[in-house]
C-alpha positions as CSV (number, residue, x, y, z in Angstrom):
1,M,-82.8,4.3,102.0
2,K,-85.4,7.5,101.0
3,K,-87.8,6.2,98.1
4,S,-88.1,9.3,96.2
5,K,-91.7,9.6,94.9
6,K,-92.6,9.3,90.7
7,W,-94.0,12.7,89.4
8,S,-96.2,13.3,86.6
9,R,-94.2,15.7,85.1
10,D,-90.5,16.8,85.1
11,W,-90.6,19.2,87.4
12,K,-87.1,20.6,87.2
13,N,-87.0,21.2,83.7
14,F,-90.9,22.3,83.6
15,D,-91.4,25.4,81.3
16,W,-93.4,28.4,83.0
17,N,-93.5,30.8,80.1
18,K,-96.8,29.3,78.8
19,V,-98.0,29.2,82.4
20,R,-97.1,32.5,82.7
21,E,-98.6,34.3,79.2
22,K,-102.2,32.5,80.4
23,L,-101.7,34.5,83.3
24,C,-101.0,37.3,81.8
25,E,-104.1,37.0,79.5
26,I,-106.2,36.8,82.4
27,E,-104.8,39.7,84.1
28,E,-105.6,41.6,80.6
29,M,-109.2,40.7,80.7
30,N,-109.3,42.1,84.2
31,R,-108.0,45.3,83.4
32,E,-110.6,45.4,80.6
33,G,-113.4,44.4,83.2
34,K,-114.1,41.2,81.1
35,P,-115.4,38.4,83.0
36,V,-113.1,35.4,83.8
37,D,-114.8,32.4,85.2
38,K,-113.0,29.3,84.1
39,F,-109.6,29.6,82.3
40,D,-106.8,27.3,81.1
41,I,-103.5,28.4,82.3
42,G,-102.2,25.1,81.2
43,I,-101.5,23.7,84.6
44,S,-104.3,22.0,86.8
45,L,-105.0,22.5,90.5
46,D,-103.2,19.3,91.3
47,E,-100.3,19.7,89.5
48,I,-99.6,22.8,91.1
49,E,-100.2,20.9,94.5
50,E,-97.9,18.4,93.1
51,Y,-95.3,20.8,92.2
52,F,-95.2,22.6,95.7
53,D,-94.5,18.6,96.8
54,W,-91.7,18.5,94.7
55,L,-90.2,21.8,95.2
56,Y,-90.4,20.8,99.0
57,E,-89.0,17.7,98.8
58,S,-86.1,18.7,96.4
59,D,-85.2,22.5,97.2
60,S,-87.0,23.5,101.0
61,D,-85.3,26.8,101.2
62,K,-86.8,27.8,97.3
63,Y,-90.3,25.9,98.7
64,F,-90.3,28.6,101.8
65,E,-89.5,32.2,99.8
66,T,-92.0,31.0,97.2
67,I,-94.7,30.6,100.3
68,L,-93.5,33.6,101.8
69,L,-93.5,35.5,98.2
70,I,-97.3,34.5,97.8
71,Q,-98.1,35.7,101.5
72,L,-96.6,38.9,101.1
73,V,-98.4,39.6,97.5
74,R,-101.4,38.8,99.0
75,A,-100.9,41.1,102.3
76,G,-100.7,44.0,99.6
77,I,-96.9,44.2,98.6
78,P,-95.9,44.6,94.8
79,Q,-94.4,41.7,93.6
80,K,-91.3,42.9,92.1
81,E,-90.4,44.3,96.1
82,A,-91.6,41.2,97.6
83,Q,-89.5,39.5,95.1
84,V,-86.6,41.7,96.8
85,L,-87.8,41.2,100.4
86,V,-87.8,37.5,100.1
87,K,-84.2,37.6,98.5
88,H,-83.1,39.8,101.3
89,P,-84.5,38.6,104.6
90,E,-82.9,41.5,107.1
91,E,-85.0,44.3,105.3
92,L,-87.9,41.9,105.5
93,K,-87.5,42.1,109.2
94,K,-87.0,45.6,109.4
95,A,-89.6,46.2,107.3
96,M,-91.7,44.4,109.6
97,E,-90.7,45.6,112.7
98,D,-91.1,49.1,111.2
99,L,-94.5,48.3,110.5
100,L,-95.2,46.6,114.1
């Protein structure tokens, strides 16, 4: 029998709105040229790592979609476009073939 881990938060019902709001504040500060050294976004790096562990265990397809989305954005694809590509892997494959 598979034992499930004890998580520090109820990740299935976690409210990401506050984190998103804080990240938007940081983006605005960056646009205004204000320095951002340390900023509390409402979740620690350890908790983010735990969330990804939970996501991998609870919904591996969503986990891999999320990792792919992060990589596409890091590669310079606008987030909205990357979100579409992740949901339509055939278009992503064609786009990659066109680039190569």
